[in-house]
N, C-alpha and C positions, 0 to 999 in steps of 0.2 A: 504494500500500500504506500501511497505517496504522502508521508507526513514530513516532507522535507522542510527545512527552515526557510527556504526561498518563498517569500510571501506571494510572488506572482504565481508560482506553481500551486501553492495552497489555495489561492483564490480562484484561479482559472485552470482547472486540472488539465486542460488540453493545450495550454500554451506551448509545451515542449514537444507536442506531437507533430513533427515536421514530415514532409514527404520522404526525407532520408530515413527517418525512423521507420516509417511505413514500409519502405522498400527493403531495408535491412531485416525487418521482422519477417516479411514474406520469404526472403532469400534464406533465412535461417531454417526454413522448412524444406530446403532443397530445391527451390525454384530459381529460375533465372529471370529477373524482371527486365522489361524493355524500357523502363523509365517512365511509363505513362501511369499516372495516378489520378483517378477521377473521384472526387468526393461525391458520395451518394446522399440522398435526402434523409439524413438522420440527425437528430439533435440530442436525444438522450444519450446515445453512444456516438462514436464517430465510425463511419463505415466508408470504405474506399474500394473502388474497383481498381485492381492492379494488373497492368498488362504483363504478359509473360512472353519470352522468346519462344516461338514455335509451339504455342499452346493457347487454349482458350483462357481469357483472363480469370482471375480468382477474385473473391470478395473478402476483404480483411475487416474484421469488426474489432474495434478497440473499446473495451468496456469502460464506462464512466468510473473513474477511481472513487472508491468509497461507497458505491451504491449497493452492490451485493457482496456478501461474503463469498469467498471462493467455492465452498461446498454448494452454495445455491446456484452458481454458474455451472458447476459440474453436473448438477441435477438437471438443469435445462438441457445440457448436451446429451445426457443419458436418455432423456425423454425423446429427443429428436432422433437419436440413434435407434432407440427401441421402436419408434414409429416407422422409421425407414426400413428396419429389419423385417417389419410386418408388411412391407410393401405399401405403406401409406405414403402418398406423395408429399413428404416433408424433406427439405434439403438439410441434411445433417452436416455438422462441422467435419473437416478433414481430421482423421486420426493418424498420428505419426508416432511410431514406437509406443503405442498404447495410450497416447495422450491426445487430448483435444483442446486443451487450454494452455497457452504459452505466455511467456513474459518477455517484454522488451522495454528497456528504459523505464521500468516501474509500471508499465501498462500491461494489463492482462488482455490477451487477444485470442481470437479464433479465426480460422480461415475456412471459407466455404467455396465449393465449385460455383461458378456463376450460373444462374438459371434465369432465363428470360421469361417473358410472359407479359400479359396486359392486365390491367385492373378488370375485374368482372363487372359486367353491366348488371347481371342478375335480373334482367328485364323479362326473361322468359320462364315459364313454369318449369320446363325441363332443366334449365340451368340451376334454378333454386333447389329442385329435388336432388340434383347432383351434388350441390353444395351441402345439402342436408345429409346425404350419404357419407360424404367426406367427414363431416363433423361427427356423425354417428360412429364411424370407424375410430376416429381419434378418441372419443369418449369411452368406447368399448375397451380400448387398450388402456386409456387413462384410469379406468376403474379397477384394473388388475393389480395396481400397486398404489402406494401413497407417497406424496412428497414429504420429506422431513425438513428441508431447509427453505423451500419456496414459500412465499407468503400465502396466507388465507385471505380471501376476499372478505373485507370487514367494513361495514358501512360506517363504523365509528372513525376509522382511519380515513377512508375516502371522503366522507362528508363532514363529520364532526371536527376532526383535526384540521381539515382544510379551512372550514369556517373560522375556527379559532385563529389559525395562522394569518389568514387574510385580514381579519379585524385587528389582531395584535400588531401586525407589521405595517398597518396603515395603508393597505392597498386600495380599500374601498373609498371612493371620493366622498367627502363629508356630506354632501347633499343627498346621498342615497344610502349612507351607512346604516341608518335605522331601518330603512326598508329592506336592505339586504339581510340584516341580522334577524328581523322578525320572520321574514320569508324562509330563510335557511332553517330557523328553529322549527317552524311549522312543517317544512318538508321533511326534516330529519325525524320529527315525531311520527309522521306517516310512514316513512321508510322503516323505522324501528318497529312500528305496528305490523307492517306487512311481513317483515322477517319473523317477528314473534308468532304471528298467526300460522306460519308455515313450519315452525320449528317443532320436531326435528325434520330437517330436509336432507336429501342426499347431497354429498359433495363428491367431486371427482377431480382428477388432474385435468386442467383446462389449457387451451391455447392462451386465453386470458385477455387478448387484445384483438379480437377477431373482427376488425372493421375491413371494409372492402379494399382499402389501400394496403393491407397486409396479406392479401390473397392475390396470387398471380395465376392467370388463367392461360392455358395453352390449348391446342386442339385435343390434347389428352384429358383436359379437365383442370381442376384447381390444384394448386400446391401452395404450401407456406414456405417462406424462406427464413422465417425467424420466429423463435419461441421466447423472445426476450422478456415477455411479461407473463410467462406461464405461471399458474398459481392453482391453488385448491379453491373450489367454489361450486356453486350450483350450475348445472348444464346450461341454464338459460343465459348465463353471461356470454357464452359463445354464439348464441343464436340472435339475441335481440339487436345487435349492431347491424345485422343484415336486413333489418326491417325498418321501412320508413314510408312516409306518405300519409294519406287519409286513413281513417280507421278501417274503412272497407278494403283499401289496398293492403294495409298491414295484415289484416285478417287473411287475405288471399296468399300473401307472401309466406306467412306463418304456416298456413296449411301445406304449401308446397315443400317448405323446408322440413317440416315434421314428417311428411310422408316419406321423404328420403331418409331422414334420421332414424325412423322406426325400423328400417330394414336392418340396422346394425345395433341399435341401443334402445333401451326403454326410456321414454320420456315421462316424467311425472308432471301431469297437466296442472297440478296445483302451482307449479313454478311460473305459470303464466302471470300470476299476480306480482311477480318480480320484474316484469318487463319495464314498466315506467319507473319503479324505484331504482333499478340499475342504470337506466338512462339519466335519471336525476343525479346519481352519484358520479357518473362520468362527466356530466356538465360541470358539476361543482369541482371535481378533482382536476379537471383540465386547467381551470383558472388557477388553482393552487400550484399545479405543476409549473406553469409559466412563471408564476411569482417566485417560486423557490429556486428556479434556474436562472433568474434574471441577471445574476452576476457572471454568468457564462457569456462571453461577448457574442457568441453565435445567436443568442436568443433575441436581443434587441434588433439585430439585423434582420432576422427571419420574421419576427412578430412585432413590427413597429407600432401597430394599432393597439397593442395590449395596454400601453400606458395612458391611452386617451380615455377621458370620461365616457365617451360614446360606447366604448367596449363594455364598461361596467353597467351603463344604462341598459344596453341590449342584454347583458347577462341577467340582470334582474327581470327583464321581460321574459326571457327564456325560462327562468325559474318559476315565474308566475304561471306560464303555460304548463309547466310540469305539475304545479300544484293542482291545476284543473284536471290534467290528465290522470293524476293519481287518485282523484276522487271519483273517476268513472269506474264502472265495472271492468274487471280484467278483460283483455282482448281474448277472443276465442278464434281458433283457426277455422277458416272456411273449409268445408268438406270438399274433397277432390271432385273436380268437375267430371 
């Protein structure tokens, strides 16, 4: 870990991650780089496509220092390797001499074969059913073991700690601070209630961050390139992010997803009551994530709108919509046509 006395390094963990460090790290695994390094769209970690002589490029991922303990990263890799061994289309890290996690200049990193693909449209029933089958297979394997070091999905952390942090650190503009606080407390009261009504509920090893941008689609179907947020939680966490639009559209999408899912794993329909609570937690946590990462120079460049009052006014409106959505009856899947 990087607890060096250099304040720049302590403050901005990626300051010392130069292209040279990236190339040297990839070459340490026995590759010959051609000098081309392309930064990919990742902020939590740093991810680069690195060109090789006479070979397809590889992707090198440098974990954010201090974020996960090493056993949690190794557990992420083991899950990916386990899924790949079961022929689930997940891109696992490269294993060299029995290891998948390496270190360079104080950074922990992993290297992956590059896998192309496009974001899924999920506009057709058959695509959604295929996505459902894919998640059903992941959860069926996910249920065979448990994580020891990965986090549990916890509304208190995602919602409660986020609310406290944003208020204490002065992120909410004064003119809407009271509105935010009242609303967040009302929402978290409902979230707590929904989880309590469901308890006990089943948990499994999840992808954890299953939004369309984390899924790549080829002619062969969907695959994941990253399990960076894998965690333990209810199956619904991996399904709800693929559902959007009007209530009627969401009901139809849910029906298609679950039709595919059911071919490989059982779904507990009581978990449908978690759809809006989980969406609420993600909306809250996203704002908290940006705030906590603001001292990383990449964030103000990538998210300049975050500091403007307009962002927070919109955030409060989004949370208001969530309060209304959570007071409606749970969504039910449309039956197959």
